[in-house]
C-alpha positions as a printed Julia matrix, in Angstrom:
587×3 Matrix{Float64}:
  76.12   94.83  112.79
  72.82   96.65  113.2
  69.31   95.65  112.26
  69.89   97.63  109.07
  71.75   94.8   107.44
  69.56   91.81  108.17
  67.72   91.72  104.85
  70.88   92.52  102.93
  73.11   89.85  104.39
  71.28   87.06  102.57
  73.29   87.92   99.44
  76.45   86.5   100.99
  77.58   83.28   99.39
  80.74   81.25   99.47
  83.25   82.31   96.87
  83.88   79.7    94.19
  87.43   78.99   95.18
  88.06   75.77   93.26
  89.93   77.47   90.38
  92.01   79.39   92.88
  92.82   76.31   94.94
  93.71   74.34   91.84
  96.02   77.13   90.75
  98.0    76.68   93.95
  98.56   72.95   93.52
 102.27   72.47   92.85
 103.1    70.7    89.64
 106.81   70.58   90.32
 108.55   70.59   93.67
 111.94   71.42   92.23
 111.22   74.27   89.84
 112.35   76.85   92.42
 115.05   76.71   95.07
 114.14   76.22   98.71
 114.79   79.25  100.93
 118.12   79.27  102.73
 119.49   80.83  105.89
 116.23   80.56  107.82
 116.49   82.3   111.15
 114.48   83.81  113.96
 115.03   86.68  116.35
 113.08   87.41  119.53
 112.24   91.1   118.98
 109.67   91.79  121.72
 107.74   90.07  124.49
 106.33   86.8   123.08
 107.24   87.91  119.53
 109.66   86.35  117.02
 110.66   87.73  113.65
 111.36   84.86  111.26
 113.55   85.58  108.22
 115.19   83.8   105.31
 117.2    84.77  102.24
 115.3    86.03   99.21
 114.8    83.41   96.47
 115.08   84.5    92.79
 111.83   84.06   90.87
 109.66   83.83   93.96
 106.03   85.02   94.06
 105.2    84.21   97.69
 106.53   82.15  100.57
 104.46   79.58  102.47
 105.45   79.65  106.14
 104.94   76.91  108.73
 105.33   77.75  112.44
 105.2    75.05  115.11
 103.96   72.58  112.5
 100.96   74.72  111.48
 100.39   76.85  108.39
 101.19   80.44  109.45
 100.47   82.33  106.23
 101.7    83.46  102.84
 103.99   86.46  102.48
 105.74   88.14   99.56
 108.43   89.38  101.95
 111.21   87.05  103.14
 110.01   87.58  106.71
 107.05   86.91  109.0
 106.26   87.88  112.6
 104.82   85.42  115.12
 103.11   87.11  118.07
 101.69   85.95  121.41
 103.98   82.93  121.54
 104.19   80.84  124.68
 107.43   80.71  126.64
 109.41   77.78  125.27
 110.66   76.33  122.0
 109.16   77.27  118.62
 110.03   76.21  115.08
 109.67   77.55  111.55
 110.21   76.29  108.02
 109.32   77.88  104.69
 108.68   76.99  101.05
 109.01   79.26   98.03
 106.28   79.47   95.37
 107.13   80.77   91.9
 104.91   82.63   89.42
 103.78   79.33   87.85
 102.66   78.16   91.31
 105.45   75.6    91.6
 106.54   74.91   95.17
 110.09   74.42   96.36
 111.04   71.84   98.92
 110.94   72.81  102.58
 113.77   74.86  103.97
 115.77   73.79  106.96
 113.9    74.22  110.25
 114.82   77.12  112.51
 114.15   76.77  116.23
 114.18   79.4   118.94
 113.49   79.4   122.66
 111.12   82.24  123.58
 111.73   83.54  127.07
 109.05   84.33  129.63
 110.5    87.84  130.02
 111.95   89.77  127.07
 115.24   91.62  127.51
 116.05   94.0   124.66
 119.72   94.06  125.67
 120.03   90.3   125.29
 119.1    89.31  121.76
 117.8    85.75  121.58
 118.31   84.13  118.18
 117.41   80.83  116.58
 119.47   77.89  115.49
 118.86   75.51  112.59
 118.02   71.88  113.23
 121.16   69.85  112.63
 123.31   72.89  113.48
 122.56   73.1   117.22
 125.2    74.83  119.3
 127.2    72.57  121.62
 125.47   74.03  124.7
 122.0    75.3   123.9
 121.56   77.2   127.19
 124.7    79.17  126.59
 123.57   80.0   123.07
 120.47   81.72  124.44
 122.46   84.12  126.63
 124.47   87.21  125.65
 128.24   86.69  125.54
 129.92   87.16  128.9
 131.72   90.46  129.3
 135.52   90.29  129.18
 136.86   93.65  130.25
 140.42   92.5   129.67
 139.94   91.88  125.96
 142.0    94.43  124.0
 139.17   95.22  121.55
 136.75   96.07  124.35
 138.47   99.39  124.99
 137.28  100.61  121.56
 133.71   99.37  121.77
 132.01  102.24  123.56
 131.99  105.94  124.04
 130.73  105.45  127.57
 129.12  102.81  129.71
 125.76  104.41  129.06
 125.44  104.3   125.3
 127.52  101.21  124.47
 129.21  102.36  121.25
 129.45  105.23  118.8
 126.36  106.18  116.83
 126.31  105.07  113.17
 126.59  107.93  110.67
 126.37  108.66  106.94
 123.19  106.69  106.36
 122.29  106.39  102.66
 119.94  104.47  100.43
 119.58  103.41   96.8
 116.65  101.91   94.96
 118.3    98.97   93.23
 115.21   97.36   91.69
 111.45   97.63   91.75
 110.3    98.18   95.38
 113.8    97.32   96.61
 116.02   99.51   98.83
 119.67   98.96   99.66
 120.44  100.73  102.94
 124.05  101.54  103.88
 125.95  103.27  106.69
 129.56  103.78  107.78
 131.22  101.15  109.96
 131.55  101.91  113.66
 134.84  100.93  115.28
 134.26   98.12  117.78
 130.74   97.3   116.61
 129.98   93.61  116.22
 126.43   94.11  114.94
 123.95   96.79  113.96
 120.31   96.88  115.04
 118.07   98.11  112.2
 114.8    99.98  112.51
 112.95  100.13  109.16
 109.68  102.07  109.01
 109.47  102.1   112.8
 109.93   98.32  113.21
 113.07   96.59  114.47
 113.88   94.16  111.68
 116.86   92.5   113.37
 120.67   92.52  113.59
 123.33   92.4   110.9
 127.09   92.35  111.09
 127.27   94.03  107.66
 127.08   97.76  107.02
 124.24   97.3   104.51
 120.78   95.78  104.4
 118.3    95.18  101.56
 114.54   95.71  101.99
 112.33   94.16   99.32
 108.64   94.43   98.38
 108.36   97.95   99.8
 105.33  100.12   99.08
 105.63  103.03   96.65
 106.27  106.04   98.89
 108.35  107.1   101.85
 110.37  104.74  104.06
 112.82  105.27  106.9
 115.91  103.73  108.46
 117.58  104.25  111.83
 120.54  102.23  113.13
 122.14  101.4   116.48
 125.64   99.96  116.85
 126.0    96.92  119.14
 129.33   95.86  120.63
 130.48   92.3   121.19
 129.54   92.61  124.86
 126.0    93.75  123.96
 126.22   97.46  124.61
 123.93   99.54  122.4
 124.67  102.97  121.02
 122.1   105.72  120.84
 120.01  105.6   117.69
 121.29  107.32  114.56
 119.52  110.11  112.78
 116.59  108.88  110.69
 117.16  108.5   106.97
 114.03  109.04  104.87
 113.88  107.56  101.37
 111.08  107.56   98.79
 110.56  104.46   96.65
 109.51  105.37   93.11
 107.57  103.26   90.59
 109.91  101.21   88.45
 113.63  101.34   89.26
 114.0   105.11   89.84
 115.67  106.45   92.96
 115.17  109.53   95.12
 117.13  111.74   97.5
 119.33  110.17  100.15
 119.15  113.2   102.42
 119.32  112.44  106.13
 116.41  114.01  107.98
 114.59  113.54  111.22
 111.11  112.09  111.16
 108.34  114.7   110.98
 107.85  116.22  114.44
 104.68  115.69  116.42
 102.4   118.69  116.65
 103.0   120.74  119.77
 100.25  120.38  122.33
  99.67  119.77  125.99
  98.73  116.17  125.38
 102.15  114.6   124.86
 101.78  112.2   127.76
 101.65  108.47  128.15
  98.59  106.76  126.72
  95.64  106.71  129.1
  97.24  109.16  131.52
  94.96  111.69  133.16
  96.26  114.47  130.9
  96.08  112.51  127.63
  92.82  114.0   126.41
  93.65  114.35  122.72
  92.22  112.37  119.83
  95.73  111.38  118.71
  97.67  108.94  120.87
 101.09  110.56  121.55
 102.71  107.15  120.98
 101.63  107.28  117.33
 104.18  109.99  116.52
 106.95  107.44  117.06
 105.47  105.06  114.48
 107.12  105.67  111.12
 104.32  104.04  109.13
 101.95  106.92  109.95
 103.93  108.96  107.4
 103.67  106.49  104.51
 100.71  108.31  102.91
 102.12  111.73  101.99
  98.72  113.12  100.95
  97.15  112.38  104.35
  97.67  113.58  107.91
  96.85  111.75  111.15
  93.76  113.05  113.0
  92.8   110.17  115.33
  94.73  107.22  116.76
  95.13  104.79  119.62
  98.11  102.44  119.96
  96.62  100.73  123.06
  99.91  100.78  124.95
  98.24  101.6   128.27
  96.11   99.51  130.58
  92.63  101.05  130.2
  90.41  102.53  127.53
  90.91  106.25  127.07
  87.49  107.9   127.64
  88.58  110.96  125.63
  88.52  108.74  122.53
  86.23  105.81  123.26
  82.86  104.71  124.51
  82.7   101.12  125.75
  79.29  100.41  124.22
  77.27  100.65  121.04
  75.35  103.91  120.78
  71.87  102.39  121.18
  72.81   99.88  123.92
  72.45  101.17  127.47
  70.76  104.42  126.43
  68.79  106.29  129.08
  65.14  106.46  128.03
  63.98  109.02  130.62
  63.13  106.47  133.28
  65.85  103.83  133.14
  68.67  102.55  130.99
  67.48  100.32  128.16
  69.7    97.54  126.8
  69.2    96.17  123.31
  69.88   93.07  121.23
  70.36   93.46  117.46
  70.62   90.85  114.72
  69.56   88.13  117.17
  73.06   88.19  118.71
  73.88   86.33  121.9
  76.25   88.63  123.8
  75.75   91.23  126.5
  78.23   94.1   126.05
  79.98   95.05  129.29
  80.42   98.83  129.5
  83.4    99.73  131.68
  82.75  103.46  131.11
  79.02  103.33  131.91
  77.01  106.01  133.69
  74.43  103.41  134.75
  74.92  102.78  138.46
  73.17   99.42  138.2
  75.64   98.37  135.5
  78.53   99.51  137.72
  77.25   97.61  140.74
  76.02   94.45  139.03
  78.12   93.86  135.9
  81.56   95.42  136.38
  82.51   93.33  139.45
  81.73   90.19  137.43
  83.7    90.67  134.18
  85.82   93.12  132.18
  86.14   92.1   128.5
  88.97   94.58  127.74
  92.4    92.98  128.12
  95.59   95.04  127.77
  99.12   93.66  127.53
 101.04   96.92  127.01
 100.97   96.84  123.21
  97.45   95.84  122.18
  93.8    95.73  123.28
  92.03   92.39  123.47
  88.23   92.1   123.53
  87.43   88.69  124.98
  84.07   86.92  125.09
  83.17   84.56  127.94
  80.13   82.57  128.99
  77.77   84.83  130.91
  77.85   83.92  134.61
  74.7    86.02  135.19
  72.49   84.13  132.71
  69.3    83.03  134.47
  66.78   82.11  131.78
  66.19   81.72  128.04
  64.32   84.6   126.46
  64.36   86.49  123.15
  63.6    90.04  124.26
  65.11   92.61  121.91
  65.25   95.35  124.53
  64.55   95.91  128.21
  66.03   96.94  131.56
  69.46   95.82  132.63
  68.52   92.82  134.77
  66.19   91.32  132.16
  68.66   91.62  129.31
  71.8    90.42  131.07
  69.88   87.44  132.44
  68.99   86.11  128.96
  72.24   86.45  126.98
  74.59   83.47  126.66
  77.86   85.44  126.57
  79.55   88.61  127.78
  81.75   90.58  125.38
  82.84   94.13  124.54
  82.54   96.94  121.99
  84.27  100.3   121.56
  83.04  103.27  119.55
  83.74  106.98  118.99
  80.2   108.35  118.71
  79.92  111.88  120.16
  83.75  111.92  120.37
  85.1   111.61  116.82
  83.4   111.54  113.43
  84.73  112.18  109.93
  83.49  112.3   106.36
  86.08  110.96  103.87
  89.66  109.97  104.68
  91.68  106.83  105.36
  90.54  104.59  108.24
  92.65  101.63  109.36
  93.06   99.15  112.21
  95.54   96.33  112.7
  93.56   93.35  113.98
  93.85   89.66  114.73
  90.48   87.94  114.48
  89.57   84.83  116.49
  89.0    81.44  114.87
  86.06   80.12  116.86
  82.57   78.95  115.95
  80.06   81.71  116.67
  82.33   84.76  116.76
  81.34   87.81  114.7
  84.17   90.42  114.92
  83.84   93.68  113.02
  85.51   97.03  112.3
  82.98   99.47  110.84
  81.85  103.07  110.45
  78.35  104.18  111.45
  76.16  107.28  111.19
  76.39  109.86  113.96
  73.08  111.6   113.16
  69.81  110.37  114.62
  66.63  109.77  112.6
  65.3   113.3   113.13
  68.61  114.9   112.15
  68.62  113.97  108.45
  70.53  110.68  108.49
  70.42  108.0   105.82
  71.68  105.5   108.4
  74.93  105.18  106.4
  77.31  102.36  107.33
  80.68  101.22  105.92
  81.73   97.71  106.96
  85.52   97.73  106.74
  85.97   94.2   108.06
  83.48   91.52  109.11
  84.1    87.83  109.68
  82.4    84.7   110.95
  84.81   82.8   113.16
  84.1    79.34  111.77
  85.5    80.56  108.42
  88.54   82.78  109.17
  89.56   82.72  105.48
  86.73   85.1   104.49
  86.55   88.85  105.08
  83.41   90.81  104.17
  83.18   94.4   102.85
  79.96   96.32  102.29
  78.12   99.66  102.35
  74.58  100.3   103.64
  72.26  103.27  103.47
  68.51  103.93  103.76
  66.09  106.19  101.9
  63.04  107.93  103.4
  64.28  107.81  106.99
  62.15  109.65  109.55
  61.53  109.62  113.28
  58.59  107.27  112.66
  59.97  105.16  109.79
  63.2   103.19  109.76
  63.68  103.71  106.02
  64.09  101.69  102.83
  67.18   99.51  102.89
  69.91   99.75  100.23
  72.8    97.31  100.39
  75.73   97.92   98.06
  78.29   95.22   97.41
  81.71   96.42   96.2
  83.48   95.01   93.16
  84.73   92.48   92.29
  83.07   90.92   95.35
  82.32   91.89   98.93
  83.43   88.46  100.12
  87.23   88.41  100.13
  89.14   85.14   99.86
  92.91   85.06   99.35
  93.75   81.67  100.85
  94.96   83.32  104.05
  93.7    82.24  107.47
  93.27   85.73  108.91
  93.12   84.41  112.48
  96.75   83.3   112.44
  98.32   86.77  112.45
  97.54   90.45  112.71
  96.38   92.12  109.48
  95.66   95.77  108.69
  92.12   96.41  107.43
  91.34   99.82  105.92
  89.11  101.9   103.69
  89.98  104.96  101.67
  86.82  107.05  101.4
  86.56  109.8    98.8
  83.59  111.65   97.25
  81.61  109.0    95.38
  84.15  106.27   96.06
  85.24  103.73   98.69
  88.2   101.34   98.38
  88.81   98.49  100.84
  92.34   97.31  101.72
  93.93   94.38  103.52
  97.6    94.86  104.39
  97.83   97.85  102.01
  96.52   95.77   99.08
  93.23   96.91   97.51
  90.72   94.07   97.6
  87.46   95.76   96.55
  85.99   99.14   95.58
  82.69  100.93   95.1
  81.64  103.97   93.07
  78.35  105.5    94.23
  77.3   109.06   95.09
  75.26  107.8    98.06
  78.47  107.31  100.05
  78.71  111.12  100.35
  75.82  111.83  102.69
  77.16  112.12  106.26
  79.97  111.88  108.79
  80.57  108.51  110.44
  82.13  107.29  113.69
  84.22  104.17  114.38
  83.16  100.89  115.98
  85.16   97.74  116.8
  83.39   94.88  118.53
  83.26   91.15  119.11
  79.69   89.93  118.71
  78.63   86.33  119.33
  76.14   84.43  117.22
  73.31   86.28  115.56
  71.08   85.61  112.57
  73.92   85.57  110.05
  75.76   82.81  111.94
  72.92   80.39  111.27
  72.5    81.33  107.6
  72.97   78.61  104.97
  76.53   77.72  104.06
  76.11   79.34  100.64
  75.6    82.65  102.47
  78.7    82.22  104.63
  76.94   80.81  107.71
  77.17   77.52  109.53
  74.54   75.93  107.31
  72.43   74.67  110.21
  68.71   74.11  110.24
  66.57   76.9   111.66
  65.89   74.95  114.86
  69.6    74.28  115.53
  70.42   77.9   116.3
  73.8    78.93  117.7
  74.62   78.44  120.53
  73.43   74.87  121.03
  74.59   72.68  123.91
  77.63   71.5   121.96
  78.61   75.1   121.18
  78.45   75.96  124.87
  80.5    72.92  125.88
  83.19   73.74  123.29
  83.38   77.44  124.05
  86.97   78.62  124.65
  86.81   82.37  125.45
  87.78   83.77  122.01
  89.49   87.16  121.74
  89.57   89.91  119.12
  92.97   91.63  119.3
  93.54   95.24  118.17
  97.1    96.54  117.74
  96.14  100.07  116.66
  93.4   102.22  115.2
  94.31  105.26  113.04
  92.35  107.75  110.96
  93.77  110.22  108.43
  92.34  113.1   106.41
  93.59  114.61  103.19
  95.99  117.51  103.64
């Protein structure tokens, strides 16, 4: 992301994926059963949880949504987010450990509504099994107050039904939990919340979770009557999955309480000045690492950036130089970063009325790039005053960072992100040095996630540091590539869904993770030098974009630099989406 990596990025080459691709070619379409009981549930605004019954002998499932490949998952479930209002479809194939594919399942279809109503659960139907009247099937059953059973379906009109009790759990197999609870008189269904996520409804008094991580999990249950009245939520059952088939205590206990402070307010409120978003304490997955404690978070459930946690710029961009604010271009990139939290009056007057790249929908932050309406000429200045720099850049975009607000040495750093799939995009989640050249820095940098949008199947991990840094000398570059490779390829198109990217940083060691699975690691004492702050940004173009294809780039000639006229004509306002950012330290 900075000039520090230009020389180092030439190492990047395309992974030799032919053996991997060949290993996925099915040699038998009937060696494993096709998934059954495919279904979908609308669980939030523009979000559907697709599910199917577990298939014996399965390694992964290949999921197709709306006719397009949606991803591979080891769980018999997959979430589709940001769906348009209207009909959507899903089918799935099972893949066994010999890479044999099943046939396609039946197709589940669901109508996503323009406005989500949590008291009116919208479920799918299977093609060939359509209900007689589809409109009626999308609505909750009409209330019938004269029905004899209705008198036993609620404690009051407010809470819908009695609260489920006697929650218990058993580990029945490796990474498998069977949850159970006592039946509630009058309940037609039970709404299940596993690890802080609503996983759907069941009419049974048990539910099985598979492929769970080793560590602590939770369950809470609501009873739902036939006329769609919800009880209050049960107490939370915590259960620890052990390696192998061992089980642990079934004791019912509340989730760990949030620390007491004066900052327990809604995100982005005037009084929310803490480094931890109060909304994070309601997320059960923040407790899944028992050796760590949360020290920084943002769930982005508000409608603006919280200035107690974030800057809306890179540290060196828009710095005051004693006479004016200087704006900078690094890596030959083609965006101008709009700073909605700027102190530069010229930026406030000239840029902010034109465009705001930060888009909030109540549950995530989007950083969206657009063509720059203030571009006036073509120039290649690397720094200069506001008017000069904004007038030469092809795009406007955004960046957020925690410099001078939050830094940490060692810990667990994670963000749940959906990258764009668009030629020219360069999204990144990275850690950068807080110290300046005269303060003893080695210009350390940990790249947790980088991607080039024309190849959304590749994620890059790396570590940078410099020797002999001084106020007058930038330093000698050292680029360290983790093992087995800093270029990650799993066959997944990472632009299709949100994925959690993380590093665990310990003395002499960094491990990179995607969706809680370790993908690379590095042992080197030079990782120990200094505290780092967080950055998430959506860059456009840059020197790496034009690199040869065997380095991950577009493979264009030097004179055909992004963005050319065709790139501009095909530009479609790509967006980097961020569900949450969380940082932990060891207890």
